[in-house]
C-alpha positions, -999 to 999 in steps of 0.1 A, spaced: 282 -588 318 247 -578 330 237 -577 365 211 -594 386 180 -570 398 186 -551 422 162 -566 447 178 -603 438 211 -585 446 199 -570 479 186 -605 489 213 -623 486 235 -595 505 209 -596 535 202 -634 538 232 -651 523 225 -687 535 186 -686 526 200 -672 488 225 -705 490 196 -730 499 174 -711 475 198 -716 447 202 -752 458 166 -763 455 163 -745 421 191 -768 408 175 -798 422 144 -788 407 157 -784 374 172 -818 374 144 -838 388 125 -847 361 126 -855 324 123 -821 308 151 -807 286 168 -773 292 151 -756 265 117 -769 275 122 -759 313 129 -724 302 101 -719 284 81 -735 313 95 -708 339 87 -681 316 49 -695 311 48 -694 348 60 -663 350 38 -649 322 6 -667 343 18 -652 375 19 -613 357 52 -609 379 74 -583 355 106 -591 370 101 -628 370 88 -622 329 120 -602 318 146 -625 343 131 -657 322 135 -640 290 169 -631 290 176 -666 307 160 -680 279 179 -661 254 213 -671 269 204 -704 264 200 -696 228 161 -696 227 151 -674 199 129 -639 204 104 -659 182 104 -687 203 100 -663 231 71 -644 218 55 -675 208 52 -685 242 37 -654 253 11 -653 223 0 -690 239 -13 -671 270 -38 -649 251 -64 -674 256 -58 -680 292 -47 -646 309 -66 -627 283 -52 -596 260 -44 -571 283 -21 -594 303 -6 -613 273 3 -575 258 20 -567 290 41 -596 291 51 -587 259 60 -553 267 82 -565 295 96 -589 270 106 -566 246 121 -549 277 143 -581 283 154 -582 245 169 -546 248 185 -556 283 202 -586 264 206 -622 279 216 -631 315 250 -641 318 250 -644 355 262 -677 363 245 -705 389 211 -693 388 182 -715 377 153 -707 396 
């Protein structure tokens, strides 16, 4: 089983009650609209790409893979950012996703952010 990033594990250890509420809020956000799970996963990946967050991009790519979203679909989501965020940022996101592909799907249960 793949492990969560060190920074998230540390956050969970240092602030367990806050982490529980964070997870509860994330679950509520995911269940509060009409989007299906695959669409929600790709939207979250897109938000991570737009925020240029390496950790979030890798995490959401790994979560998408765990859901069965293909590598081609994930790469297409990144390519769509080209004309919005620019070539260098899109390539950086693509590189981070390829690193996530090597790490494999995230199999940690219960995390919906």
